[in-house]
C-alpha distance (Angstrom), angle and dihedral (degrees) to the residues before:
residue distance angle dihedral
M1 . . .
N2 3.78 . .
N3 3.78 123.9 .
G4 3.77 118.4 -116.2
V5 3.79 128.2 -124.9
L6 3.79 123.9 -144.1
I7 3.80 118.3 -169.9
I8 3.81 116.3 -159.6
A9 3.79 113.2 -178.4
H10 3.77 146.1 135.7
A11 3.81 111.1 -67.1
P12 3.00 126.1 -62.2
L13 3.82 96.3 9.5
A14 3.81 98.7 80.2
H15 3.79 94.8 55.2
A16 3.81 92.2 39.9
L17 3.81 91.3 54.7
R18 3.81 90.2 47.9
Q19 3.81 91.1 51.9
C20 3.81 91.0 49.5
A21 3.80 91.2 49.5
L22 3.81 92.0 49.7
H23 3.80 88.8 52.4
V24 3.81 86.7 64.9
F25 3.83 100.2 28.9
A26 3.81 103.4 33.8
D27 3.81 91.0 167.7
A28 3.83 93.4 58.2
G29 3.82 97.2 73.3
D30 3.81 96.4 112.6
G31 3.80 91.9 47.9
V32 3.81 99.3 50.6
L33 3.79 121.6 63.7
A34 3.79 132.2 171.5
V35 3.79 134.7 -150.5
D36 3.78 115.9 -167.2
V37 3.80 114.2 -154.9
H38 3.78 107.3 -143.8
P39 3.80 124.9 -149.4
N40 3.80 113.6 -92.4
A41 3.82 92.3 9.1
P42 3.81 112.0 136.7
P43 3.82 112.1 -107.7
E44 3.82 89.1 -125.7
E45 3.81 89.3 62.1
S46 3.80 91.5 52.2
L47 3.80 91.1 45.5
E48 3.81 91.0 53.1
S49 3.81 90.7 50.4
A50 3.80 89.9 48.8
H51 3.83 91.9 49.8
L52 3.80 90.5 52.1
A53 3.80 91.6 48.5
L54 3.81 92.5 47.3
K55 3.82 90.9 54.4
Q56 3.81 89.9 56.1
L57 3.80 95.2 55.3
P58 3.80 123.3 93.0
G59 3.80 124.5 -121.4
N60 3.76 121.8 -23.3
V61 3.79 117.7 -7.1
L62 3.77 134.4 -138.1
V63 3.81 109.3 -153.5
L64 3.79 115.4 -154.2
T65 3.79 123.0 -166.6
D66 3.77 133.7 178.2
V67 3.82 111.6 -129.8
F68 3.78 127.3 21.2
G69 3.80 110.8 -125.2
A70 3.81 95.5 18.5
T71 3.80 124.0 113.2
P72 3.83 96.1 -93.1
C73 3.80 91.0 53.7
N74 3.79 92.3 44.5
V75 3.81 89.7 52.2
A76 3.80 90.8 47.9
Q77 3.81 91.9 50.0
R78 3.80 88.9 58.5
L79 3.79 89.5 50.2
V80 3.81 104.7 49.9
D81 3.78 124.6 78.6
G82 3.83 100.3 -166.6
I83 3.81 90.8 -124.7
S84 3.79 109.8 68.6
T85 3.80 93.2 7.8
R86 3.80 131.0 49.1
L87 3.80 129.3 -170.8
V88 3.80 130.6 -143.1
A89 3.81 123.9 -179.6
G90 3.80 122.6 -155.1
V91 3.79 99.3 51.8
N92 3.77 118.7 -171.2
L93 3.78 131.6 169.3
P94 3.83 96.3 -98.5
M95 3.83 88.4 53.3
L96 3.79 92.1 50.5
L97 3.80 93.7 46.7
R98 3.80 91.2 49.1
A99 3.81 90.6 49.4
L100 3.79 90.4 53.0
T101 3.79 91.6 46.9
Y102 3.81 89.3 58.5
R103 3.82 99.3 34.8
G104 3.80 90.5 119.9
E105 3.82 92.6 59.5
P106 3.82 125.9 85.9
L107 3.81 112.1 -73.7
D108 3.82 94.9 -108.2
V109 3.82 91.1 52.4
M110 3.80 90.9 47.7
L111 3.81 89.5 49.5
A112 3.82 93.2 50.8
R113 3.81 92.4 46.8
A114 3.82 91.7 48.2
M115 3.81 92.6 51.2
A116 3.81 91.3 47.7
G117 3.79 90.6 49.2
G118 3.78 91.5 50.1
A119 3.79 93.0 50.8
Q120 3.80 94.8 42.6
G121 3.79 91.0 48.9
V122 3.80 91.7 64.0
M123 3.78 112.2 80.9
Q124 3.75 142.6 134.8
V125 3.78 111.5 -104.1
T126 3.79 117.5 -152.6
A127 3.77 124.0 -144.4
I128 3.78 102.0 -101.7
A129 3.78 132.5 147.7
P130 3.80 117.6 -91.3
Q131 3.80 113.9 -101.3
N132 3.80 115.2 -67.0
Q133 3.81 93.5 5.2
S134 3.76 128.9 103.8
R135 3.80 120.9 -134.6
R136 3.73 116.2 -107.6
T137 3.76 114.6 -137.0
T138 3.82 94.9 -162.7
H139 3.76 132.8 42.5
D140 3.77 113.5 -112.9
Q141 3.79 102.3 -156.9
E142 3.81 93.9 173.4
R143 3.80 93.9 62.0
H144 3.83 94.9 48.0
D145 3.78 87.8 -144.1
H146 3.81 109.7 175.4
Q147 3.77 124.3 -173.8
Q148 3.78 120.5 -159.3
């Protein structure tokens, strides 16, 4: 049985991350749910939504939230038990994709892989030419040459 993933984040980030993840893992829809925490919404309302979402997920659940100490994380802390659910703050798309890649592993393995994916997905990217293409130093407007 696969582990579930619950994303709790400031609106609209949770649902946006879920949509991005389903773009890559289209078959994971039932195992990934999102709760957007809206501005000025009472934390109890968000907690109730999170409880309902948690009940819908299979197996153990990895809960991902955006900012430690913010309302979504505080709600998530009240939700997880540390046994069948684990919580990670600082979610990014590489973390979520890595979690889904390892959703069939034990929860602690999935957690470790997700955290590694999140950290490894953050890097400085230098301005270099795309593979097999030289950098142009001038703009050639007449050729309408566009690189993507």
